[in-house]
C-alpha positions in Angstrom: 96.9 121.3 157.3 93.3 120.2 156.5 92.4 118.0 153.6 89.8 119.3 151.1 86.3 118.1 151.9 85.1 115.3 149.6 81.6 116.2 148.3 78.8 113.7 148.4 78.6 111.6 145.2 74.8 111.9 145.3 73.4 112.8 141.9 69.7 113.0 143.0 68.8 109.6 141.6 68.1 107.9 144.9 66.8 104.4 144.2 68.3 101.2 145.5 68.6 98.5 142.9 67.1 95.3 144.5 69.3 93.1 142.4 72.6 94.4 143.6 71.8 96.7 146.6 73.5 99.8 145.1 72.0 103.2 144.5 71.2 103.6 140.8 72.6 107.1 140.9 75.8 107.0 143.0 76.5 103.2 143.3 76.8 103.4 147.1 75.1 100.9 149.4 72.4 102.1 151.8 74.8 101.7 154.6 77.4 103.9 152.9 74.8 106.5 152.2 73.7 106.5 155.9 77.3 106.8 157.1 78.6 109.4 154.7 78.5 112.4 156.9 80.2 110.6 159.8 83.1 109.3 157.7 86.5 110.9 157.8 88.4 111.9 154.6 89.9 108.4 154.1 86.6 106.7 154.6 84.9 108.9 152.1 87.7 108.4 149.6 87.3 104.6 150.1 83.5 104.8 149.5 84.1 106.8 146.3 86.7 104.2 145.1 84.3 101.3 145.7 81.3 103.1 144.1 83.4 103.9 141.0 84.5 100.2 140.8 80.8 99.2 141.0 79.8 101.6 138.3 82.5 100.3 136.1 81.4 96.7 136.7 77.8 97.5 135.9 78.6 99.4 132.7 81.5 97.1 131.7 84.1 99.9 131.6 
């Protein structure tokens, strides 16, 4: 049984914030963005989890 593909979190706002190293649109690091298509399901899920945590920290949620 195959797992459902996790879509890229890219929202088309591709700009790395120099102060924290995260994309201002998806909150991934440049390395996470580069590796995205080579990651397995678990790796993509982990990147999404980290990006969500970064977004929450930035916006104080």
